[in-house]
N, C-alpha and C positions, 0 to 999 in steps of 0.2 A: 795786444795779442789777439790772434784769431782763434776761433774755436767753433764747435758745432752748437747751435742753439737748440736744435731738435732733430731727431731722426725717427723714421718709421711712423709718421703721423697718419692717422686715418683720414683719407681724402674726402670722406662723406661728412665730416664734422668741421665745425669752425675752430680755428686755433688763433690764439692771441699772443703777441709778443709785447711785454711790458719792460721798459728800461728804467731803472732807478739808480741814482747815486746814493749808496747806502749811508755814507757819512757826510758830515757837514762841510762847509766851504773851506775850512782851514786844513782839511785832511786830504790833500792831494787833489789833482784835477782829473777829469774824465772827458775823453773825446770819443764821440761815436762817429765812426767813419762809414757806417752803412753795413748792410749784409747782402749776401747773394745766394743764389740757389745752386745746388750741385748739378753737374752735367746730367741732363735728362729729366730733371725735376721741373715742375711747372706750377703756377698758381692760377686758378680759375678767376678769382676776383679778390682784389685787395680793398678793404674798407677800413676807415679810421675807427679805432675802438671808442673814441670819445666823440661826443656831439660838439661840433665846432661852435655852436651857439651857447655852450656852457663852459665857462672858465672860472676856476676857483684859485685864489691866491692866499697864502698864509704868511703873515709877517710875525716874527718873534725871535726866540732865542733857542736854547738847547732843547727844551721840551718839544718844540715844533720840528726840530731835526730828528726827533726820536732818540736823542742821546740817553743812554742808560736803560733804554726800553727792554733790552734782552737780559738785563741783570736782575738781581734780587736786592732787597734792602741790606743784605749782608755783604754785597760786593762793593769793591772800590771801582771808581770810574775807569773804563777802558774803551778805546775806539771799537774793539771787537764786540762790545755790548750795545753798539749804536745801530739803529736801523730806521731810516726814514720810511721804509715800506710799511711799518706797523703804526706810523704816526696818525693822529686823528685826521689830519688834513688829507693824507693819502686815502684813508678809509672813506672819507666823505666823497672824494673824487671818484672812487670806485663805485660807490653806492649810487651816485647821481649820474654816472657816466660823463663826468666833467673833466676836461683837461685841467691838470693840477700843477701849480708851481708853488714851491715854498721858498721864501726869501728869509731864511733864518740863520742866525749866527750865534753859536754858543757863547754865553757870557756877555752878549751884546746888550748895551744900554742905550736908551735914547740920548742920555747925557753922560751917565756914569758907567764905566765898565768895572768888571771884577778887579780887585786890587792886583791880582797876579796876571791879569790880561789887559793891560792899559790900552792895547791897540784895538779893543773891541767896542769903541765908541768914538764919535756919535753914530748911531745906527743909520741915519738918513744918508750918510756918505756911502755906506756899503750897499744900501738898497738901490742906489743908482748905478752900481757897477755890474758889468756882465760877469766878472769873476772877482772874488774877494781880493786876490793878490795883484790885480791889475787896475789901479785907481784911474788910469787914463783911458780906459776902455768902457765907455758908458753903455748901459743896457738900453736897447731900443724898445720902449714900452709899446710901440705899435705892433711889435711881434706877438704880444700877448695882452690883449685888452680884457681885463678881468670883469666878470659879471658880479662876483661876490669876493670881498676881501675880508679875511679874518685878521684882526690885529690883537696880538697877545703880549705886546711889549710892556716893560715896566718892572718885571720881577728883579732883574739885575740892578736897576737903578735904586729901587727901594731897599735892596739888600746891601747896598754900599754907601748909603748916606748916613751921616752922623746926626743930622738935624732935619728930620722929616718936615717939620712945619716951614722952615726956611727954604727947603728944597722944593716944596710943593709948587710955587709959582714958576720956578725954573722948569720943572718937569711939564707942567701944564702948557707952557709956551712951546716946549719942544714937541709935545704931542700935537698941538694945534698946527705947528709947522708941517709935521708929517701928514696930518689929515689934509691940509691944503695941497700938499704935493700929490698925494694919492688921488684926490679929487680932480686935480688938473690933468692927470693921466687917464683916469677912468671916470668920466663925467656922469655915467649912468649906473655905476656899480652900487650895489648894497655894501655898506661898510659895517661889519659886525665886530664890536669890541668884545673880547672873550677873556676877561680876568677871572682869577680864582681866589686871590688873596685880598683881604679887606683893604689894606693900604693901597694895593694896586687898583682896586675898584674906585677908591676915592680919587687917586691920581688921574685915572682915565676919565672920570666924571668931570673933574676940574679942567682937564684938557679939552673935552668936548665943549664945555661952557666957554672956554677961551676961543675956541675955533668958531663958535656960533656968534661971537661978537662981530665977526667979519663976514660970516656966511649964515645969516639967520634963516634963510630959506632952504637950507639943505636938510631935507626930511628923510634922507636915506642913510642915516647913521643910527644904529641901535646898539644896545648892550645886552649880552647874554652871559650871566655869571655861570661859570662852570663849577658845579658842586662836587667836591670830593670829600665832604665831611664824614660820610659813612663808608668810605672805601675800606674793605678788608686789606690785610697785608698783601695778599696775592695780586692786588691791583697795582702795586708799586714796583718800580724797578730800583736801580741803585741811585744813591745820592738824592733821595726824595723826589725822583722823577717818576712819571707814570710808566708802568709796564704795559704790555700788550692789552691786558684787560682794562687798565686805566684809560688808555687811548681809545679803546672801543667804547667805554662808557662816555667819554667826552664826545665822541662822534654821535652816539645815540642821543645825547642831550641836544646836539646841534641840528640833527636831521629835521625835526619838525619846525624849527625856526627858519632854516633855509628854505624848506618847502613852502612855508606860508608866505615868505617874502617874495619868492621868485616864481612860485607856481610849478616848480620842477617836480616831475614825477620820477620816482626811482627807476633806474634801468635794471638794477639788481633785483632778483626774485626774493631776496631775503634781506634782513637788516645787515648792517656792516659786520663783517667778520675779519679775522686777521690770519696772516700766515707768518709763521716764524721761519725765516730763511735758514 
């Protein structure tokens, strides 16, 4: 559908256009065919909003999509309560002026999917696709070579295993495989593991150890545990997912880590903030 993006803009000021797919990959497709100027309108100069030397990618599941972010703990899940715009990855991209891509799938597991969504695993298969619904259309990683990769996978796996100890080596091998794949596509990127749950922390740690058995010299993988232990209720959305304030807190926990690793200075004049669309 066509429509007006903006009218009556002040020509003396800068104006930005930001496009987001609000919902996750299972909830319809989005095609951007471009935009044009009305007759008689002109643009003095068009500049990219993001620095081409800064690219941030986030791997994960429903939290990384911003699912339930616009809800409250009393709400049931609904796609109307989902917004990738307020997700912590989007906030970090905005803060650092980095081009941002999230490759997240609700209920996705590295090995195990949620019981009611068996088509959501293994994650590595989906990560290599341009679109979730088109398995034979691989993503061209040269189109987006990330400088920082945040990996938050594992919550779905650990929520759906009956035998954590027996499952641990299986999960560790799957994470090691994912790390090898990511590193093959982004040889110079910082990879930051961002767990928040204790069993997830253990699983990611074991996965990194398994990875380093074959890549002992890879020193650009770190872990930053996201702390939500003291969150008040207003930080949470529905279904135990972060709300806008929770995502903002995650982003603020990650800002100093990313800045220290990359040397990136923020482009924003203030700490990450959020907009509820």
